[in-house]
C-alpha positions as CSV (number, residue, x, y, z in Angstrom):
1,M,-75.1,-67.6,122.0
2,K,-75.2,-71.3,122.0
3,K,-77.5,-72.7,124.7
4,S,-76.6,-76.0,126.6
5,L,-79.2,-77.2,128.9
6,L,-79.6,-80.3,131.0
7,L,-82.8,-80.8,133.1
8,F,-82.6,-83.6,135.5
9,C,-85.2,-85.2,137.7
10,S,-83.7,-87.4,140.4
11,L,-84.9,-91.0,140.9
12,G,-88.3,-91.0,142.4
13,C,-89.0,-87.4,141.6
14,V,-92.5,-86.9,140.1
15,L,-94.2,-83.8,138.8
16,P,-98.1,-83.4,138.8
17,L,-100.2,-83.4,135.7
18,T,-103.9,-82.9,136.5
19,A,-105.1,-85.9,138.5
20,D,-102.2,-88.2,137.4
21,A,-98.6,-88.1,138.2
22,L,-95.8,-88.4,135.7
23,Q,-92.0,-88.5,136.0
24,Q,-90.2,-85.7,134.2
25,P,-87.5,-87.4,132.1
26,E,-84.1,-85.9,131.6
27,I,-84.1,-83.3,128.8
28,S,-81.0,-82.3,126.8
29,L,-80.6,-79.8,124.1
30,R,-78.1,-77.3,122.6
31,W,-79.7,-75.1,119.8
32,G,-83.3,-76.1,120.3
33,K,-86.2,-74.7,122.3
34,L,-88.3,-75.8,125.2
35,I,-92.0,-76.0,125.7
36,Q,-93.4,-75.8,129.2
37,Q,-96.9,-77.2,129.6
38,D,-98.9,-78.5,132.7
39,G,-95.8,-77.9,134.8
40,L,-93.8,-80.2,132.5
41,T,-91.0,-79.7,130.0
42,F,-90.7,-80.9,126.4
43,R,-88.4,-80.3,123.5
44,D,-89.7,-78.2,120.7
45,L,-88.0,-80.2,118.0
46,N,-89.5,-78.5,115.0
47,R,-89.4,-75.1,116.7
48,D,-93.0,-74.1,116.0
49,G,-93.8,-73.2,119.6
50,K,-96.5,-75.8,119.8
51,L,-96.3,-79.3,121.4
52,S,-96.6,-81.8,118.6
53,P,-97.6,-85.4,119.4
54,Y,-94.1,-86.7,118.5
55,E,-92.6,-84.2,121.0
56,D,-94.8,-85.4,123.8
57,W,-93.0,-87.9,125.9
58,R,-96.2,-88.9,127.7
59,L,-97.5,-90.6,124.6
60,P,-96.6,-94.2,123.6
61,A,-93.7,-94.7,121.2
62,D,-95.7,-96.1,118.3
63,V,-98.1,-93.1,118.5
64,R,-95.3,-90.5,118.5
65,A,-93.6,-92.4,115.6
66,G,-96.9,-92.5,113.6
67,D,-97.3,-88.6,114.1
68,L,-93.7,-88.0,113.0
69,L,-93.9,-90.2,110.0
70,A,-96.9,-88.2,108.8
71,R,-94.8,-85.0,108.9
72,M,-91.9,-86.5,107.0
73,T,-91.1,-86.0,103.3
74,L,-90.2,-88.9,101.0
75,E,-86.6,-87.7,101.0
76,E,-86.5,-87.8,104.9
77,K,-88.1,-91.3,104.9
78,A,-85.6,-92.7,102.5
79,G,-82.7,-91.0,104.5
80,M,-84.0,-92.8,107.6
81,M,-83.3,-96.1,105.7
82,M,-79.6,-95.3,105.3
83,H,-77.0,-96.3,107.9
84,G,-73.9,-94.4,106.9
85,S,-70.4,-94.0,108.3
86,A,-69.5,-90.8,110.2
87,P,-66.4,-89.4,108.4
88,A,-63.4,-88.4,110.6
89,I,-61.0,-85.7,109.7
90,G,-58.7,-87.2,107.0
91,D,-60.6,-90.6,106.9
92,A,-63.9,-91.1,105.1
93,I,-64.8,-94.2,107.0
94,G,-64.3,-92.5,110.4
95,R,-61.1,-93.6,111.9
96,G,-59.4,-90.9,114.0
97,S,-59.9,-88.6,117.0
98,A,-62.5,-86.1,115.6
99,Y,-65.3,-86.1,113.1
100,D,-65.2,-84.1,109.9
101,L,-68.2,-81.9,110.7
102,T,-68.5,-80.5,107.1
103,A,-68.8,-84.0,105.7
104,N,-71.2,-85.1,108.4
105,R,-73.3,-82.0,107.9
106,R,-73.7,-83.1,104.3
107,L,-74.8,-86.6,105.3
108,I,-77.2,-85.4,108.1
109,R,-78.7,-82.1,106.7
110,D,-78.4,-82.6,103.0
111,R,-79.0,-86.4,102.7
112,Q,-81.1,-86.7,105.8
113,V,-79.1,-89.7,106.9
114,N,-80.1,-90.4,110.5
115,S,-78.1,-93.4,111.6
116,L,-74.3,-93.5,111.6
117,I,-71.6,-95.9,112.7
118,T,-68.8,-94.3,114.6
119,R,-65.3,-95.6,114.0
120,L,-63.4,-93.0,116.1
121,N,-60.5,-94.9,117.6
122,K,-58.1,-92.2,119.1
123,A,-60.6,-90.2,121.4
124,A,-60.6,-90.4,125.1
125,P,-64.1,-90.9,126.6
126,A,-64.8,-87.2,127.2
127,E,-63.7,-86.3,123.8
128,F,-65.6,-89.2,122.2
129,A,-68.8,-87.9,124.0
130,R,-68.1,-84.4,122.9
131,Q,-67.6,-85.5,119.3
132,N,-70.9,-87.4,119.4
133,N,-72.7,-84.4,120.8
134,L,-71.4,-82.3,117.9
135,L,-73.1,-84.7,115.5
136,Q,-76.4,-84.5,117.5
137,E,-76.1,-80.7,117.2
138,I,-76.3,-81.1,113.5
139,A,-79.2,-83.3,113.7
140,E,-81.0,-81.1,116.3
141,S,-80.8,-78.2,113.7
142,S,-82.7,-80.2,111.0
143,R,-86.2,-79.5,110.0
144,L,-87.8,-82.0,112.4
145,G,-85.0,-82.2,114.9
146,I,-84.8,-86.0,114.7
147,P,-81.9,-87.3,116.8
148,L,-79.2,-89.5,115.4
149,T,-78.7,-93.1,116.2
150,I,-74.9,-93.5,116.6
151,S,-74.0,-97.2,116.3
152,I,-70.7,-99.0,117.1
153,D,-69.0,-102.3,116.4
154,P,-67.5,-104.1,119.4
155,R,-64.8,-102.3,121.3
156,N,-64.4,-104.0,124.6
157,T,-62.1,-107.0,123.8
158,Y,-58.5,-107.1,125.0
159,S,-56.0,-106.7,122.1
160,Y,-52.6,-107.9,123.1
161,S,-49.4,-105.9,122.1
162,I,-46.0,-106.7,123.5
163,D,-45.6,-103.1,124.8
164,D,-49.1,-103.4,126.5
165,T,-50.1,-100.0,125.4
166,P,-53.6,-99.1,126.6
167,S,-56.2,-98.1,124.0
168,A,-56.8,-94.3,123.8
169,D,-60.6,-94.8,123.9
170,G,-60.6,-96.2,127.4
171,F,-63.2,-99.0,126.9
172,S,-63.1,-101.9,129.5
173,Q,-61.1,-104.8,128.0
174,W,-62.6,-108.1,128.4
175,P,-61.8,-111.5,126.7
176,T,-63.2,-112.0,123.3
177,P,-66.6,-113.6,122.9
178,P,-65.1,-117.1,122.7
179,G,-63.6,-116.4,126.1
180,I,-66.9,-115.3,127.5
181,A,-68.4,-118.6,126.1
182,A,-65.4,-120.5,127.7
183,L,-66.9,-119.3,131.1
184,N,-70.4,-120.4,130.0
185,D,-72.3,-118.2,132.6
186,E,-75.3,-116.5,131.2
187,A,-75.7,-114.2,134.2
188,F,-72.1,-113.1,133.9
189,T,-72.5,-112.5,130.2
190,R,-75.5,-110.3,131.0
191,H,-73.4,-108.4,133.5
192,Y,-70.6,-108.0,131.1
193,A,-72.9,-106.7,128.4
194,D,-74.5,-104.3,130.9
195,I,-71.1,-102.8,131.6
196,I,-70.6,-102.3,128.0
197,R,-74.0,-100.7,127.7
198,Q,-73.1,-98.1,130.3
199,E,-70.0,-97.2,128.5
200,Y,-71.8,-96.9,125.2
201,R,-74.6,-94.7,126.6
202,A,-72.1,-92.5,128.4
203,I,-70.5,-91.5,125.1
204,G,-73.7,-91.2,123.2
205,V,-73.9,-94.5,121.4
206,T,-77.3,-96.0,121.5
207,Q,-76.9,-99.0,119.1
208,A,-74.5,-102.0,119.2
209,L,-73.8,-103.9,116.1
210,S,-73.4,-107.0,118.2
211,P,-73.7,-109.9,119.2
212,M,-72.7,-112.5,116.7
213,A,-75.0,-115.6,117.1
214,D,-73.2,-117.3,114.3
215,L,-72.4,-121.0,115.0
216,A,-68.7,-121.5,114.5
217,S,-69.0,-124.8,112.5
218,E,-66.1,-124.2,110.0
219,P,-63.0,-124.1,112.1
220,R,-61.0,-122.1,109.4
221,W,-63.5,-119.3,109.4
222,S,-61.7,-115.9,110.0
223,R,-64.3,-114.5,112.2
224,I,-64.7,-117.0,114.9
225,D,-63.1,-114.6,117.4
226,G,-66.4,-112.6,117.3
227,T,-68.6,-115.7,118.0
228,F,-69.5,-117.6,121.1
229,G,-68.2,-120.9,119.7
230,D,-69.5,-124.1,118.2
231,N,-71.9,-125.4,120.8
232,K,-75.4,-124.2,119.8
233,A,-76.8,-124.4,123.4
234,V,-74.0,-122.3,124.8
235,V,-74.1,-119.9,122.0
236,K,-77.8,-119.4,122.5
237,A,-77.4,-118.7,126.3
238,M,-74.6,-116.3,125.8
239,V,-76.5,-114.4,123.0
240,R,-79.6,-114.3,125.3
241,G,-77.5,-113.0,128.2
242,Y,-75.6,-110.4,126.1
243,V,-78.8,-109.0,124.6
244,G,-80.5,-108.7,127.9
245,G,-77.5,-106.8,129.4
246,M,-77.1,-104.5,126.4
247,Q,-80.8,-103.6,126.2
248,N,-81.1,-103.2,130.0
249,G,-83.6,-106.0,130.3
250,D,-85.4,-108.5,128.1
251,R,-88.8,-106.8,127.9
252,G,-88.1,-104.4,125.0
253,L,-86.1,-101.2,124.7
254,N,-86.2,-98.5,127.3
255,S,-84.5,-95.1,127.8
256,Q,-81.3,-96.7,129.3
257,S,-81.0,-99.4,126.6
258,V,-78.6,-99.8,123.9
259,S,-80.4,-101.5,121.0
260,A,-78.7,-104.8,120.1
261,V,-78.3,-105.9,116.5
262,V,-77.8,-109.7,116.4
263,K,-75.9,-111.1,113.4
264,H,-75.5,-112.6,110.9
265,W,-78.8,-114.2,110.0
266,V,-78.1,-117.0,109.2
267,G,-75.4,-119.7,108.3
268,Y,-72.4,-117.4,108.1
269,G,-70.2,-119.7,110.2
270,A,-70.3,-122.4,107.5
271,S,-68.3,-120.2,105.1
272,D,-66.5,-122.3,102.5
273,K,-63.0,-123.2,103.6
274,G,-63.5,-120.4,106.1
275,F,-63.0,-117.6,103.6
276,D,-65.1,-114.7,104.5
277,G,-68.2,-113.4,102.8
278,H,-66.8,-109.9,102.4
279,H,-65.2,-111.0,99.2
280,N,-66.3,-112.8,96.1
281,Y,-64.0,-115.8,96.8
282,G,-65.9,-116.4,100.2
283,K,-69.5,-115.7,99.2
284,Y,-70.7,-119.3,99.6
285,A,-71.7,-121.2,102.8
286,P,-72.3,-124.8,101.7
287,F,-75.2,-126.6,103.3
288,K,-75.9,-130.3,102.9
289,D,-79.2,-130.8,104.6
290,S,-82.0,-129.0,106.5
291,Q,-81.0,-130.0,109.9
292,A,-77.7,-128.2,109.6
293,L,-79.4,-125.0,108.9
294,E,-81.8,-125.5,111.8
295,D,-78.8,-125.8,114.1
296,H,-77.4,-122.5,112.8
297,I,-80.8,-120.8,113.5
298,Y,-81.1,-122.2,117.0
299,P,-78.6,-119.7,118.7
300,F,-80.5,-116.7,117.3
301,T,-83.6,-117.9,119.3
302,G,-81.7,-116.8,122.4
303,A,-81.7,-113.2,121.0
304,F,-85.5,-113.4,120.2
305,E,-86.2,-114.5,123.8
306,A,-84.5,-111.4,125.0
307,G,-86.4,-109.1,122.7
308,V,-83.5,-108.1,120.4
309,A,-84.1,-104.8,118.6
310,G,-82.3,-105.5,115.3
311,V,-81.2,-108.3,113.1
312,M,-78.4,-108.1,110.5
313,P,-78.5,-110.7,107.6
314,T,-75.4,-112.5,106.5
315,Y,-73.6,-111.7,103.2
316,A,-73.3,-115.5,102.4
317,I,-75.2,-117.5,99.8
318,L,-76.4,-120.6,101.6
319,Q,-75.3,-123.0,98.7
320,G,-77.7,-125.9,98.4
321,A,-79.5,-125.1,101.6
322,V,-82.9,-126.6,102.3
323,Y,-84.9,-125.6,105.3
324,K,-88.0,-127.8,106.3
325,N,-88.2,-129.2,102.7
326,A,-88.1,-125.7,101.2
327,A,-85.1,-124.7,99.0
328,V,-83.4,-121.5,100.0
329,E,-83.0,-119.0,97.2
330,Q,-79.4,-118.7,96.1
331,V,-78.8,-115.0,96.9
332,G,-77.2,-113.4,99.9
333,A,-79.6,-113.2,102.9
334,G,-80.1,-109.5,102.5
335,F,-81.9,-110.2,99.3
336,N,-83.6,-113.4,100.5
337,A,-87.3,-113.1,101.2
338,F,-87.6,-116.7,102.4
339,L,-85.0,-116.2,105.1
340,L,-86.2,-112.7,106.1
341,Q,-90.0,-112.9,105.6
342,N,-90.9,-116.6,105.9
343,V,-88.6,-117.7,108.5
344,L,-87.3,-114.6,110.5
345,R,-90.6,-112.6,110.6
346,G,-93.0,-115.4,109.9
347,E,-91.8,-118.4,111.8
348,Y,-90.0,-116.5,114.6
349,G,-92.2,-113.5,114.8
350,F,-89.4,-110.9,114.7
351,Q,-90.9,-107.4,114.8
352,G,-87.8,-105.2,115.0
353,V,-85.5,-103.6,112.5
354,I,-83.6,-105.5,109.8
355,I,-80.3,-103.8,108.9
356,S,-78.3,-105.0,106.1
357,D,-74.6,-105.7,106.3
358,W,-72.5,-103.1,104.7
359,L,-72.6,-102.3,101.0
360,I,-74.8,-105.1,99.7
361,T,-76.1,-103.0,96.8
362,A,-72.8,-101.8,95.6
363,D,-70.8,-103.2,92.6
364,C,-68.0,-105.7,92.9
365,A,-65.9,-105.4,89.8
366,G,-62.2,-105.1,88.7
367,P,-59.9,-105.3,91.8
368,C,-62.8,-106.3,94.0
369,L,-63.0,-109.6,92.1
370,T,-59.3,-110.1,91.2
371,G,-57.5,-108.3,94.1
372,H,-55.4,-105.1,94.0
373,P,-52.1,-104.9,92.4
374,A,-49.0,-105.1,94.7
375,G,-48.2,-101.8,96.1
376,E,-51.8,-100.5,96.1
377,T,-53.9,-100.1,99.2
378,P,-56.8,-102.5,98.9
379,V,-60.3,-100.8,99.2
380,V,-63.6,-102.4,100.1
381,G,-65.9,-103.2,97.2
382,G,-69.6,-104.2,97.2
383,M,-71.1,-107.5,98.3
384,P,-74.1,-108.0,96.0
385,W,-73.8,-111.8,96.2
386,G,-76.3,-113.6,94.0
387,V,-77.6,-110.5,92.4
388,E,-74.6,-109.3,90.6
389,S,-76.4,-109.1,87.3
390,L,-79.0,-106.7,88.7
391,S,-78.7,-102.9,88.5
392,K,-78.2,-101.0,91.8
393,E,-81.9,-99.9,91.7
394,Q,-83.0,-103.5,91.2
395,R,-80.8,-104.6,94.1
396,F,-82.4,-101.9,96.4
397,I,-85.9,-103.0,95.3
398,K,-85.2,-106.7,95.9
399,A,-83.7,-106.1,99.3
400,I,-86.6,-103.9,100.4
401,E,-89.1,-106.3,99.1
402,A,-87.2,-109.2,100.9
403,G,-87.4,-107.3,104.2
404,I,-84.4,-104.9,104.7
405,D,-85.5,-101.8,106.7
406,Q,-82.1,-100.1,106.6
407,F,-79.0,-100.3,104.4
408,G,-75.6,-100.6,106.1
409,G,-72.8,-98.5,104.7
410,V,-75.0,-96.5,102.4
411,D,-75.7,-92.8,102.5
412,D,-77.3,-91.9,99.2
413,S,-81.1,-92.6,99.3
414,S,-81.9,-91.1,95.8
415,I,-82.4,-94.5,94.3
416,I,-85.2,-95.3,96.8
417,V,-86.7,-91.9,96.3
418,Q,-86.7,-92.3,92.5
419,A,-88.1,-95.9,92.7
420,V,-91.0,-94.8,94.9
421,Q,-91.7,-91.8,92.6
422,Q,-91.8,-94.1,89.6
423,G,-94.0,-96.7,91.3
424,R,-91.4,-99.4,91.6
425,I,-91.6,-99.5,95.4
426,A,-94.9,-98.8,97.3
427,L,-94.6,-95.8,99.7
428,Q,-96.5,-98.0,102.2
429,R,-93.5,-100.5,102.3
430,I,-91.1,-97.5,103.0
431,D,-93.4,-96.3,105.8
432,Q,-93.2,-99.8,107.4
433,S,-89.4,-99.6,107.8
434,V,-89.4,-96.0,108.9
435,I,-92.0,-96.6,111.6
436,R,-90.0,-99.5,112.9
437,I,-86.8,-97.3,113.0
438,L,-88.6,-94.3,114.6
439,T,-90.4,-96.4,117.3
440,Q,-87.1,-97.7,118.5
441,K,-85.7,-94.2,118.6
442,F,-88.6,-93.1,120.8
443,Q,-88.2,-96.1,123.1
444,L,-84.5,-95.3,123.6
445,G,-85.3,-91.9,124.8
446,Q,-83.3,-90.3,122.1
447,F,-85.9,-87.6,121.4
448,E,-85.6,-86.3,125.0
449,A,-81.9,-86.6,125.8
450,P,-79.6,-87.1,122.8
451,F,-76.8,-85.2,124.4
452,V,-74.4,-86.6,127.0
453,D,-72.1,-85.2,129.7
454,P,-68.5,-85.6,128.7
455,D,-67.2,-85.2,132.3
456,K,-69.6,-88.0,133.4
457,A,-68.4,-90.1,130.6
458,Q,-64.7,-89.7,131.7
459,R,-65.5,-90.6,135.2
460,L,-67.5,-93.6,134.2
461,F,-64.7,-95.0,132.1
462,Q,-62.2,-94.6,135.0
463,R,-64.0,-97.0,137.4
464,Q,-61.3,-99.1,138.8
465,A,-63.7,-101.8,140.0
466,I,-64.8,-102.4,136.3
467,R,-61.2,-102.6,135.1
468,Q,-60.6,-105.3,137.8
469,Q,-63.7,-107.3,136.8
470,A,-62.6,-107.3,133.2
471,E,-59.1,-108.4,134.1
472,Q,-60.6,-111.1,136.3
473,A,-62.6,-112.3,133.3
474,Q,-59.3,-112.5,131.3
475,Y,-57.9,-114.6,134.2
476,D,-60.9,-116.9,134.5
477,A,-61.3,-117.4,130.8
478,L,-57.8,-119.1,130.5
479,V,-58.3,-122.7,129.5
480,L,-55.8,-125.3,130.8
481,L,-55.1,-127.8,128.1
482,K,-52.0,-129.6,129.5
483,K,-50.1,-129.4,132.8
484,Q,-47.1,-131.5,133.9
485,D,-46.5,-131.7,137.7
486,G,-43.9,-129.5,139.3
487,V,-44.0,-126.7,136.7
488,L,-46.7,-124.4,138.1
489,P,-47.1,-122.2,140.0
490,L,-43.9,-120.1,139.1
491,R,-42.2,-118.8,142.1
492,P,-40.6,-115.3,142.5
493,G,-37.0,-115.5,141.6
494,T,-37.4,-118.3,139.0
495,R,-35.1,-117.9,136.2
496,V,-37.3,-117.6,133.1
497,Y,-36.8,-117.2,129.4
498,V,-39.7,-115.3,127.8
499,W,-40.6,-115.0,124.1
500,G,-43.5,-112.9,122.8
501,L,-44.0,-111.5,126.3
502,N,-43.0,-108.2,127.7
503,Q,-39.8,-108.7,129.8
504,A,-40.5,-105.8,132.0
505,A,-43.8,-107.3,133.0
506,A,-42.1,-110.6,133.9
507,R,-39.5,-108.8,135.9
508,G,-42.2,-106.8,137.6
509,A,-43.9,-110.0,138.7
510,G,-40.6,-111.0,140.5
511,L,-39.2,-113.3,137.9
512,D,-35.5,-113.4,136.9
513,V,-35.5,-113.0,133.1
514,V,-32.6,-114.5,131.3
515,E,-31.6,-114.1,127.6
516,N,-31.6,-117.7,126.4
517,P,-33.3,-121.0,127.3
518,A,-30.1,-122.6,128.3
519,Q,-29.7,-120.2,131.3
520,A,-33.4,-120.6,132.4
521,Q,-35.3,-122.9,134.7
522,V,-38.4,-122.5,132.6
523,A,-39.5,-120.9,129.4
524,L,-42.7,-118.9,128.8
525,I,-43.9,-118.4,125.3
526,R,-46.8,-116.4,123.9
527,A,-48.2,-117.6,120.5
528,T,-51.2,-117.0,118.3
529,A,-53.2,-119.4,116.3
530,P,-51.4,-119.9,112.9
531,Y,-52.8,-118.5,109.6
532,Q,-51.5,-118.1,106.2
533,Q,-53.3,-115.1,104.7
534,P,-53.8,-116.5,101.2
535,H,-55.6,-113.4,99.8
536,K,-53.3,-110.5,100.9
537,N,-54.3,-108.4,97.9
538,F,-57.9,-108.2,99.2
539,F,-58.9,-105.8,101.9
540,F,-60.4,-108.3,104.4
541,G,-58.1,-111.0,103.2
542,A,-55.2,-109.0,104.4
543,L,-57.1,-108.0,107.6
544,Y,-58.5,-111.3,108.7
545,H,-56.7,-114.5,109.5
546,E,-57.3,-117.1,106.8
547,G,-55.9,-120.4,105.6
548,A,-54.5,-123.4,107.5
549,L,-54.7,-123.9,111.2
550,D,-51.4,-125.7,111.8
551,F,-47.8,-124.4,112.3
552,P,-45.7,-124.4,109.1
553,P,-42.1,-125.6,109.8
554,D,-40.7,-122.2,109.4
555,D,-43.2,-120.3,111.7
556,A,-41.2,-118.2,114.1
557,Q,-43.3,-119.0,117.1
558,Y,-43.2,-122.7,116.4
559,R,-39.4,-122.6,116.1
560,A,-39.2,-120.7,119.4
561,I,-41.2,-123.3,121.1
562,L,-39.0,-126.0,119.7
563,A,-35.8,-124.3,120.6
564,A,-36.9,-123.6,124.2
565,S,-38.3,-127.0,124.9
566,R,-35.0,-128.7,124.1
567,H,-33.5,-127.0,127.2
568,V,-36.2,-126.5,129.8
569,P,-39.8,-127.1,130.7
570,T,-41.8,-124.8,128.5
571,I,-45.1,-123.0,129.2
572,V,-47.0,-121.9,126.1
573,T,-50.2,-119.9,125.9
574,V,-51.9,-119.6,122.5
575,Y,-54.3,-116.9,121.6
576,L,-57.2,-118.8,120.0
577,D,-58.9,-116.4,117.6
578,R,-59.5,-119.6,115.6
579,P,-59.3,-123.3,116.5
580,A,-55.6,-123.9,116.1
581,V,-54.1,-127.3,115.3
582,L,-51.6,-127.7,118.2
583,T,-50.6,-131.3,117.6
584,A,-47.0,-130.3,116.6
585,I,-46.3,-128.6,119.9
586,E,-48.6,-130.5,122.3
587,D,-46.0,-133.3,123.1
588,K,-43.1,-130.7,123.5
589,V,-44.6,-128.4,126.1
590,S,-45.0,-128.9,129.8
591,V,-48.0,-126.5,130.2
592,L,-50.4,-125.4,127.5
593,L,-53.0,-122.7,128.0
594,G,-55.6,-121.4,125.5
595,N,-56.3,-117.7,125.9
596,F,-58.9,-115.3,124.4
597,G,-57.2,-112.0,125.1
598,V,-55.1,-111.7,128.3
599,S,-52.6,-109.1,129.4
600,D,-49.1,-110.1,130.5
601,S,-49.8,-109.0,134.0
602,V,-52.9,-111.2,134.2
603,L,-51.3,-114.1,132.6
604,L,-48.3,-114.0,135.0
605,R,-50.6,-113.6,138.0
606,S,-52.3,-116.9,136.8
607,L,-49.0,-118.7,136.3
608,M,-47.7,-117.6,139.7
609,S,-50.9,-118.5,141.6
610,E,-52.3,-121.7,143.3
611,R,-55.5,-121.8,141.3
612,R,-58.2,-124.0,139.8
613,Y,-59.1,-123.4,136.2
614,R,-62.8,-123.6,135.3
615,A,-63.0,-122.3,131.7
616,R,-63.7,-124.9,128.9
617,L,-62.9,-124.7,125.2
618,P,-65.8,-123.0,123.3
619,F,-64.8,-125.0,120.1
620,E,-62.8,-128.2,119.4
621,L,-59.1,-128.0,118.4
622,P,-58.7,-130.5,115.5
623,Y,-55.8,-133.0,115.4
624,S,-54.7,-132.2,111.9
625,M,-55.5,-130.2,108.8
626,A,-56.4,-133.4,107.1
627,A,-59.1,-133.8,109.6
628,V,-60.3,-130.2,109.1
629,E,-60.4,-130.7,105.3
630,S,-62.4,-133.9,105.5
631,Q,-65.1,-132.5,107.8
632,R,-68.3,-130.7,106.9
633,G,-68.2,-126.9,107.3
634,D,-71.9,-126.6,108.1
635,V,-71.7,-129.1,111.1
636,P,-70.0,-128.0,114.3
637,H,-67.2,-130.0,116.1
638,D,-67.2,-133.0,113.7
639,S,-63.6,-133.5,112.8
640,S,-62.2,-136.9,113.5
641,A,-60.4,-137.6,116.7
642,P,-59.8,-133.9,117.7
643,L,-56.8,-133.1,119.8
644,Y,-59.1,-131.3,122.3
645,F,-62.9,-131.7,122.2
646,S,-65.3,-128.8,122.4
647,G,-65.9,-128.2,126.1
648,F,-62.5,-129.7,127.2
649,G,-60.5,-128.1,130.1
650,L,-58.4,-129.3,132.9
651,Q,-59.0,-128.0,136.3
């Protein structure tokens, strides 16, 4: 019969051990066994009936890691260097409501993969927790009982849809990182990350593949919505606060931490023309001089000051980059010994785990280079930028020698095993990576309590106070760019024409919704930053917003703004996932608001309130595409005569 046991020691409870006193940590297990010794309880992870040093929670993490390392086979060590994707039923990369346990058993038991990213996206919190427990059951039954590290990409940003359908997973919904930066409050950022930490731990996630410390220097870059903007001092402070909140303090990991992985080291925000490094056409980030690269490094120092656990290198090749008079090798950062060893570990003293971005050792050929034919679903290829001519084995070796400890998106470690057996990689180098990974697992308390309580998770996710805080952050992060007197606040009963906004929400707020602008007293329009998607036949080209930042004449939202503004004062809010060029509409609207993820109800509350706005733009909004094209992509906020400068905001 399956055994499910949770042992709890309430806060302040101590159990005696000889002359000393130790606090019994929480213990959770399913199939495993327990050891009782000196009145204390331990997990018998290898099921031999003896208390091994790595099972003894009284010992320091590094001592336990060293003991476990000595017990591991080469195959288990190589598997520890893999960071795979947990497959879901019907989806190999994990999207869905339930894991494919057969496929996951092959990864965890047969391939000894011990770190997995979860992409479940249709599971309520209690079910999410149960699903992660099922993965931990598989790990618990392995030879040494090493618990999984389950990682996750950011989930806590509000994503607008006109029907305002709540997400199934129940995560609290805050503004995007640029919106957090618009508030520019490090203490608040720490609190926001602490809330996210609690949600992650409740469902069994112990690693966050965030934050992004990338400096948003190229305004066309398609990943700006994951950054904290273009001001290096603001980005540094936000990153430091985020890491401190996510890791439950800034003195290293503890049993309540979620280990943070800061990314992307370094220079990703200077992507050529804003095209993203997931594809061959975006693999370069041009740099002109050493000072520019130093500016891109500076925000990462906030993560280092907060004791960040992990660093993820960028895909990009820093084209022409020089750092303190030294030329940077023209390969992606995951293969770049200078950036990882000389600068990251040497100059900045980073001692944590370096995790590659996904699929850097895989091939990119055929449709990966040319795009997929029309009608075919694009798939993701490899990102071996700068080392395309090397074999897969040579790429693994080069990356490991450069400093990579774990390979993202990879679950076949046989190449590493073979390279060690044939003397191409020193076993000592493998041990360095494994000891780093294991030490963090012990620090996180994973060996004592890998299982979570689904009912507790469900209750935690239903905290109304947290939902209100997240909505208040959406409210506070609105940036007022233009306001004509006499338009705000809107009053109940005002006849309003709405476009891109839920009519039911407007009626629910007390407004009288009419069908065309000519009948209205005011128009309210939601828009998004323009994009062109010039690479639709590439996976990320289709997914990300690329191309020009200005409204083309035939853009539907631009035409809606023009049509409404001919009749009545028009209020426009633009979702700024990139720094839009708003010159074409600025002189036609009465009120202009930048938002970074805001629900209709929160937006309407703002428009109908007597309020002060305190948020400031986290990046500049250029005047024209000509100004964007003439600027340098490696230098932030340097376009000529921007329409709104970085840090602008009316009160």
